[in-house]
N, C-alpha and C positions, 0 to 999 in steps of 0.2 A: 504493500500500500504506500509506503514512504517513497519507493522508487517511482511508482506510477503516478501518484498524486502527492507531491511533497508539500502542498498547501491545503491538505484536507483536514477536517476535524470531524470527530464523532460526537453526537449529541444524544443523550438518552431522552426518554419520553418526557421527562420533566424539564428539559432544556439545559441540563448540566453537561458541560464539555467533558468528555471522558478520555479523549486522546487527540493528539495534534500532530500534523506532519512536521518534519524538521525545518522546512523553510518558513512556514508560518510561525513556528515557535521562535525561530531566529529573529524574525521581525519584531516579536513581542518579548525579546530576551529578558527585559527587566521585570516582566510580570508573567510567570508561568500560567498557561491557560487552563490545563486540566483542573477540574473541580469548580471552575467559575461558571456562572450562568451566561449562556450564549447571548441573551438579550441585554445583559449588563455590559458585555464587551463590545457588541456591535449595535449600530443603529441601522435599521432597515429603511432604505429609500424606496424600494419596491420589493414586495408588496408593502404598502403602508398600513400601519395600525395593527400589525401582527405581533402577538406577544407569546405565542406558544408554538411548539414543534408541529402540531397538527396544521396550524395556519401556514407554516412554511411549505408543507407538502401539498396543501390544497391549491396553492397558487402556481401550479405546474412546475414548482420547484425552482423557477428562475429567480435569482436574487440580484439586487443592487444594494450594496451596503458599504459601510465604513466604520472605523473605530468610533466609539461613543466619546472617548476622551483621547487627548494626545494627538498623535500624527493624523493628518487629514488624508490618509491614503484611501483611495477608492478601490473597491473590489467588484468583480462580477462573480456570481456564484451559481451553483446548481445543487439542490438538495434532493436526495432520493431516500426512500424509506429503507431501514435496515431489516424490517420485518414487522409484523403486527405488534404494535406496542413497544417496539425495541428502539425507537428513536430514529435518527436520520444520519446519513452520511452527507456532509457538506463539502464540496470541492470549490476552492476559491482561485481566482486568477486576477491579474492586474488589468486585463483588457488593454485599451489604447494607452494607458498610463504606465506601461511596463518600463519604458526607458527611464522615466522619472523615478520610479520605484527602485530600479537597479542602482541608480546614482545615490538615492537617499539611504538605501540600506546596504550599499556595497555588495550587491549580489553578483554571483558569477554563474557560469553555465551549469555547474554542479548543483545549483539551488533549484533547477527546473528539471522536469521530466525530459528524458532524451527525445521524446516524440513531441514535446510542446513546441508549437510554432514560434513561441517567444524566443527560443534558442536561435532560430534562424534570423529573427528580427534583431537579436542582439549582435549576431555576426555582421549583419548589414549595417547596424548603427556603428559598431566598432570600426568597420571598414570605411564607412562614410566619415566618421570622426577623424580617422587617420588621414583620409584623403583631403579633408578640409584643412587639417593642420598643416599638411605638406603644402597645400595650395597657399595657405597663409604665409608660411615661411618663404615659399618661392616668390610670392608677391612682395614681401618685405625685401628679399634680395634684389628683385628687379627694380623696386622703388629706390633702393639704396644705390644700385648701379646707375639708374637714370639720374638721380640727384648728383652722383659723383661726376657723371658725364656732363651734366649741365654746368656744374661748378667748374670743371676743367675747361669747358668751352669758353668761359669768360674770365679765365685766370691766366696771367703771364707766368709761364713755367719757371723762369729764371728768378724773378723777384717775389712771386707769390701775390703780387698786386693784381688788381683788375686789368684786363687788356682793353683794346680799343672797342671791342664789342660791348664789354661791360660799361664803358664810358657812354657809348651811343644809347644803350638801354636806359641808363640813369637820366641822361639829358632828355630823352624822349618822354619819360614819365614826368619829369619836371615841367616840360613844355606843355604836355597835355593837361596837367593839373593847374597850370598858370601860376606856379610857385616861383618866387624870387630865389635867386641863388648867386653866389660868387664863384669865379673860376680863375685859377692860376695856371698858366701854361709855362712850364719850367723846362729849360733846355740846358744841358750840361756844357760848360766851356772847357776846352782843352781835353775833351774825352778822347778824341782821335789820337792825340799825342801819347796818352797812356797805352792805347792799343798798339800803336806803332812801336813804342819804346819797350814796353814790358810784356806785350802779348795779350791775346784775347782772354786768357784766364784772369789776368789782372783787371781787364775791362769788365769781365763778369763780376768780379769781386766788388769793383767800384759801384756797379749798378745795384748789386744787392745791398751794399752799405747805404746808398742813397735811398733805396726803398725803405729801409729800416728808419732812417731819419725822417722821412715823410710821414710814416705811420706814427712815429713818436710825437711829431709836432702837430698832429691833427686829432680831431675828436673821433669817437667811435662812429658817429653818424655821417662823417665826411667820407667822400669817396676818393681814393687815391688810385690812379691808373697809370700804367706805362703805355703811352700811346704808340710807341715804337722807337727802336734805336735808343737814343739817349734823351728822349722827350717824355715828359710826364705831364698829365693833366690832373689837377686837383679840383674837386667840386665841393662846394660848401652850401648845402641847403639852408635857406632862410638868412644867409649872411649877405647883406647888400651894402655894407659899409666898406667902401674901397680903401679907406684909411686903415681899417683893421686888417684887411687882406694884404695891403702893402707891408705893414709891420710884420705880419706873419711871414711873408715871402722873404723879407730881409733877414729875419731870424733863421729861416731855412738856409738861405745862401751862406750866412756866416758859419753855420755848422758844416755845410758841404765843403767850404774852403779849407777846413782843417785837414792836415795831411792824413791820408788813409793808408795804413800799413798793409803791405802785401809781401809776405815773406820777409826778406831783409831789405826790401825797397819801400819807398814812400810814393804814393800816387797823389799828385797835386792837380786838383781840378777846381773849377768854380761853377757858377750857374747864373743864368739870366732868366728873368721872369716877366711875363706879360699878364696883366690883370684886367678882367672885364666883369661887369655886373649886369645881371638881368633882374628886373623888378616884376617879372611875370608877363611882360608884353614883348613883342618882337620875337624873332626866331632864334633858335639855338644856333643855327648856322652863322647868324650875324654875330652872336656872342663869341663863338670860336674864332671868327675872322678878326674881330676886334682884339681879342687876346693875342692872336698870332701877330698882328701888326704892332701891338704894344711890346711883344717879345723882341721883334726885330729892332724896335726903337731902343730897347735896353742893350742889344748887341752893338748898335751904332754908337751908343754913348760910352762904350768902352768895356762892356760886359760886367758881370757881377752887379747888375742893377735890377730894380723892380719898377716897371712902368705901368701906370694905370691908363687904360684906354679912355678916350673922351667920347662923348656923344653916344654912349652905349645905351640902348633902350632899357 
């Protein structure tokens, strides 16, 4: 009986539970069921109003019930007579709530009859859960790979700064939002001399050093990009005071002019800056053009200068 119906119970003619299947008793581990009144343990949802074993058997034996107290587990049941006046055999099952019950009571295949369709359902649920988990992990890996690829696409591999694509995306967002911003176009002076005299490894070290200086001198919300070669574009959202920008540019130039060690050599460079401001009107292209013209004005004035563009929208 325990193998065929591990969730059965026997009830005598007075309604007293006389024996219980192993799975049903496991569910009620804290309260042994034998000796208790069936109607004190369970509340019948169908048939309603029944309070004796005879009533169970009169209603074609089909039951819908749950525990009267404690867990709100729902059962489907079937009651059949054991013999005249001998009580009833009641076999219970979880019905469509089997998956929830398995999780709630930590049941396994051995808690069900081998022929119970619930076993097949559990296999399907287990396989489906494993497939969903693997799909979730795959999606996380794909999302991570996508994010990494997107980050790589807008990152300068040498300095770790944003590249020209990153600069274009930021400027486009600012233009579409109509937000004011300041922009510094920075170009290194005498960088070619370092490459020619000390080699490209020294030039790369200089670019990386300049990148660190630019990050250290700017805020977290500012955007620092390497536009190409030895040119850098710095974007400052909501900063439209050209005096503040010029002071910052001069501070950056002063740091860049300090000798940069490379092995046993010293790399000596400087920088020139062009500054332009947008107050949320006009085009980004015009701001870039103004900053570029201001940069060349700094070069013409002897380099290591910071020039503010005039008549910038």
